[in-house]
C-alpha positions in Angstrom: -12.4 29.5 12.9 -12.7 27.9 16.4 -13.7 30.6 18.8 -13.2 29.7 22.5 -13.7 26.1 23.5 -17.0 25.2 21.5 -17.8 27.7 18.9 -17.4 28.1 14.9 -17.2 31.5 13.7 -18.0 31.3 9.8 -15.5 34.3 8.4 -16.7 33.6 4.9 -20.4 34.2 6.0 -22.4 31.4 4.5 -25.9 32.6 3.4 -29.3 30.8 3.4 -30.3 31.3 0.0 -33.8 29.4 0.1 -35.8 27.2 2.5 -38.7 24.6 2.3 -41.1 24.0 5.1 -44.0 21.1 4.9 -46.1 20.6 7.8 -49.5 18.4 9.0 -52.9 19.5 10.2 -52.1 20.0 13.4 -49.4 22.4 12.7 -52.0 23.7 9.9 -54.1 24.9 12.7 -51.8 26.7 14.7 -50.9 30.3 14.6 -47.9 29.8 12.1 -50.1 28.1 9.7 -49.8 31.2 7.1 -46.0 30.9 6.8 -45.4 27.4 6.1 -45.0 26.6 2.5 -47.0 23.6 2.4 -49.9 22.4 5.0 -51.2 18.4 4.5 -54.6 18.5 5.3 -54.3 14.7 6.4 -51.9 13.1 8.5 -51.1 9.9 6.0 -50.6 12.3 3.4 -52.2 9.5 1.1 -49.1 7.4 1.8 -49.3 3.6 2.9 -47.4 4.1 6.3 -46.5 6.8 8.3 -42.9 6.4 7.9 -43.5 7.1 4.0 -45.7 10.3 5.1 -42.4 11.5 7.1 -40.2 10.8 4.0 -42.4 12.6 1.8 -42.5 15.7 4.2 -38.8 15.7 3.7 -38.6 15.3 0.1 -41.1 18.1 -0.5 -39.3 20.7 2.0 -36.1 19.6 0.1 -37.8 20.5 -3.5 -39.1 23.7 -2.2 -35.8 24.6 -0.5 -34.3 24.4 -4.0 -37.0 25.9 -5.9 -37.0 29.1 -3.5 -33.0 29.3 -3.7 -33.5 29.0 -7.6 -31.2 26.1 -7.8 -31.5 22.8 -9.6 -31.1 19.5 -8.1 -27.5 18.9 -10.1 -26.2 22.0 -8.6 -26.7 20.8 -5.2 -23.3 19.1 -3.9 -24.3 17.6 -0.2 -27.3 17.0 1.7 -27.0 16.9 5.8 -29.9 15.3 7.4 -31.4 13.4 10.0 -34.4 12.4 12.0 -35.7 10.7 15.2 -36.5 7.3 13.1 -34.5 4.0 13.7 -31.4 4.5 11.3 -32.5 7.9 10.7 -34.6 6.2 7.5 -36.8 9.2 6.8 -33.6 11.4 6.0 -31.7 8.3 4.3 -34.5 7.4 2.0 -34.9 11.1 1.2 -31.4 11.3 0.4 -31.8 8.2 -2.1 -34.4 10.4 -3.7 -32.4 13.5 -4.0 -29.4 11.6 -5.2 -26.5 13.8 -3.9 -23.6 12.9 -1.4 -25.3 12.3 2.1 -24.2 13.0 5.3 -26.7 11.7 7.9 -26.7 12.8 11.3 -28.8 12.1 14.5 -29.1 14.6 17.4 -32.7 13.8 18.1 -34.5 17.0 18.0 -31.1 19.2 17.9 -30.7 17.9 14.2 -32.1 21.1 12.8 -29.3 23.2 14.1 -26.8 20.5 13.9 -27.4 19.9 10.2 -27.5 23.8 9.6 -24.2 24.2 11.2 -22.2 21.3 9.5 -23.8 22.7 6.3 -22.3 26.2 6.9 -19.1 24.5 8.2 -18.8 23.0 4.6 -19.6 25.8 2.5 -17.4 28.1 5.0 -14.5 25.7 4.2 -14.8 26.1 0.5 -15.6 22.3 0.6 -19.1 23.2 -1.3 -21.1 25.7 -2.8 -24.6 24.7 -2.3 -25.5 22.6 0.6 -28.7 21.4 1.7 -29.6 20.7 5.5 -33.0 19.2 6.5 -34.7 17.3 9.0 -38.1 16.0 9.7 -40.6 14.4 12.2 -43.9 13.2 12.2 -46.2 12.5 15.3 -47.4 9.1 14.3 -43.9 7.6 13.5 -42.5 9.0 16.8 -45.6 7.3 18.9 -45.3 4.3 17.3 -41.6 3.8 17.7 -40.9 5.4 21.2 -44.1 4.9 23.3 -47.3 3.2 21.8 -49.2 2.5 18.3 -51.3 5.4 17.8 -54.4 3.1 17.6 -53.6 2.3 21.4 -54.9 5.7 22.6 -52.8 6.0 25.6 -53.1 9.0 28.0 -50.2 11.3 28.6 -49.3 13.5 31.6 -49.2 17.4 31.2 -45.6 17.6 31.0 -45.5 15.2 27.7 -45.1 17.1 24.4 -47.0 16.7 21.0 -44.4 15.7 18.1 -44.8 17.9 15.3 -45.4 16.6 12.0 -43.4 18.7 9.7 -40.1 18.9 7.6 -37.6 22.0 7.1 -34.7 22.2 4.7 -32.2 25.2 4.1 -30.1 25.8 1.2 -26.6 27.3 2.4 -24.8 28.9 -0.2 -21.2 30.8 -0.5 -22.9 33.7 -1.6 -26.4 35.0 -2.8 -29.7 36.9 -1.0 -30.4 35.8 2.3 -29.7 35.6 6.1 -26.0 34.8 7.0 -25.4 31.7 9.6 -22.8 33.5 11.3 -21.3 31.2 14.1 -22.4 27.8 15.7 -21.9 26.6 19.1 -21.9 22.6 19.5 -23.1 21.2 22.5 -21.9 18.7 24.8 -24.0 16.1 26.4 -25.6 16.9 29.6 -27.6 14.2 31.7 -28.7 15.0 35.0 -30.4 11.5 35.6 -33.8 11.9 34.5 -35.5 8.9 32.9 -39.3 9.7 32.2 -39.7 9.8 28.7 -42.8 11.9 29.2 -40.5 14.6 30.7 -38.4 15.7 27.8 -38.3 19.5 28.4 -37.0 18.9 32.0 -34.6 16.6 30.7 -33.1 18.9 28.0 -33.3 22.2 29.7 -30.0 21.9 31.3 -28.4 21.0 28.2 -30.0 24.1 26.3 -28.3 26.3 29.0 -25.1 24.8 29.0 -24.9 25.7 25.2 -26.1 29.0 25.7 -23.6 29.7 28.6 -20.9 28.3 26.5 -22.0 30.6 23.6 -22.0 33.6 25.4 -18.4 32.9 26.9 -17.1 31.8 23.7 -18.1 35.0 21.7 -18.1 37.4 24.6 -21.7 38.4 24.0 -24.4 38.8 26.3 -28.0 38.1 25.7 -28.6 41.8 24.9 -26.6 41.2 21.6 -29.4 39.2 20.4 -33.1 40.2 19.4 -34.4 36.7 20.2 -32.8 33.6 21.8 -35.0 30.8 21.1 -34.7 27.1 22.3 -35.9 24.1 20.1 -38.7 22.5 22.1 -38.4 22.7 25.4 -42.1 23.8 25.8 -43.8 25.1 28.8 -41.9 22.7 31.6 -38.4 22.8 30.0 -38.5 26.6 29.0 -39.4 27.8 32.4 -36.7 25.6 33.9 -34.4 27.1 31.4 -34.9 30.3 32.3 -34.7 29.6 36.1 -31.3 27.9 35.6 -30.1 30.9 33.5 -31.0 33.3 35.9 -29.3 31.1 38.7 -26.4 31.2 36.8 -25.8 35.1 36.3 -27.5 35.0 32.7 -30.8 36.7 33.2 -33.2 36.6 30.4 -35.9 39.2 29.0 -38.7 36.9 28.7 -39.9 39.1 25.7 -36.6 38.0 23.8 -36.5 34.3 25.0 -38.7 31.9 23.2 -39.5 28.2 22.5 -40.3 26.7 19.3 -42.5 24.2 21.0 -44.5 27.2 22.2 -44.6 28.8 19.1 -46.2 26.3 16.7 -49.1 25.9 18.8 -51.7 27.5 20.6 -51.2 25.5 23.8 -54.4 26.9 25.2 -56.5 25.7 22.6 -54.8 22.8 20.8 -54.3 19.6 22.5 -50.6 19.3 22.8 -50.0 19.1 26.3 -46.9 21.2 27.3 -46.0 22.0 23.5 -44.4 20.9 20.7 -41.2 18.6 20.1 -39.8 16.5 17.6 -36.8 17.4 14.6 -39.6 19.2 12.6 -40.4 21.5 15.5 -37.3 24.0 15.5 -36.9 23.3 11.8 -40.2 24.6 10.5 -40.5 27.3 12.7 -36.8 28.7 12.4 -37.0 28.5 8.6 -40.4 29.7 8.1 -41.7 32.2 11.0 -37.9 33.4 12.3 -36.3 33.9 9.2 -39.3 35.7 7.7 -39.0 38.1 10.6 -35.4 38.5 9.8 -36.5 39.5 6.2 -38.9 42.0 7.3 -36.5 43.6 9.6 -38.2 42.8 12.6 -35.2 41.1 13.9 -31.7 41.5 13.0 -29.9 38.6 15.1 -31.1 35.7 16.4 -29.8 32.4 18.5 -31.7 29.3 17.7 -30.7 26.4 20.4 -32.1 23.3 19.0 -32.4 20.6 21.9 -32.1 17.0 21.8 -32.9 14.0 23.9 -30.7 11.1 22.8 -32.6 8.3 24.2 -33.7 5.2 22.4 -36.6 2.7 23.2 -33.8 0.0 24.2 -32.1 2.5 26.4 -35.2 3.3 28.0 -36.3 -0.6 28.3 -32.9 -0.9 30.3 -33.6 2.1 32.7 -31.0 4.3 31.5 -31.1 8.0 32.1 -31.7 10.4 29.1 -28.3 12.2 27.9 -29.3 15.4 26.1 -27.7 17.9 23.9 -28.2 21.4 22.4 -26.7 23.0 19.2 -27.0 26.9 18.9 -26.6 28.8 15.8 -26.4 32.5 15.4 -28.5 33.8 12.2 -28.4 37.4 11.2 -29.6 39.6 8.6 -27.2 40.4 5.7 -26.2 44.1 6.5 -25.9 43.0 10.4 -21.9 42.5 11.1 -20.2 41.7 14.8 
């Protein structure tokens, strides 16, 4: 199953049989609004705290994923999830509600593909038939934890990104109808010494490039083998850096086939989102709503989703540490496409 140095090859072809995506009002004002399952008109979602609102996002996305997969909660065997909060409390408290065996993971904004890769690994090894992979983020919980309380109204530089309020969940199964999780390349830590938490795209870009290059080496493929290669949330600053680094490394990208979820979810020209979107929910909702719908319509046959994560904490930042980054890549394809 291990191909090359870092890539899991899923020979049993696990299937994504259902997904659920729930977002907040800013995402509902973006270009992908019609593709999400549920859009909340208010950030608080009638909850008593931002953290409870984020938990609700993930619970609702999980319920929708099971509904769309046409399975009941008692058929679900494992939940793999994580988020940006301390102790991954959004996922942990959602897991309390869901009530199935739970594997909590933390990959920062790379968690969407980390959880999907692990869910596919469980199913591929016949260790489970139905596995839920999910993650979430909320603009206000992240601002409060990593930067300043939202009431402070702090100014941000143009390199900063806007945390997506949203949750995405997928049911991975041994068989069924839906796109196939073909393989996953597990990233390694890349840290070039960047310490600025308002330049996440610049910090994460080298990790995305490292994982893309390793994926292509492990699989013996080129970018032309994919209809679309999309990074998780590098936004305008990091995405251009990644494209430049790939070209310098001998892997030039056709810009029509190299995208970024942080640039897809918002209209960066009209919405006040600085460089674009970020957060665990960013690549999760774009992949599980927009990209999988394009696969279903036949507009795409095989995609590579490279979710990126900045593995800092408020404590590490306060102690002057640089930002370790990681990226995990998952190849997803239409059922009739075979390598």
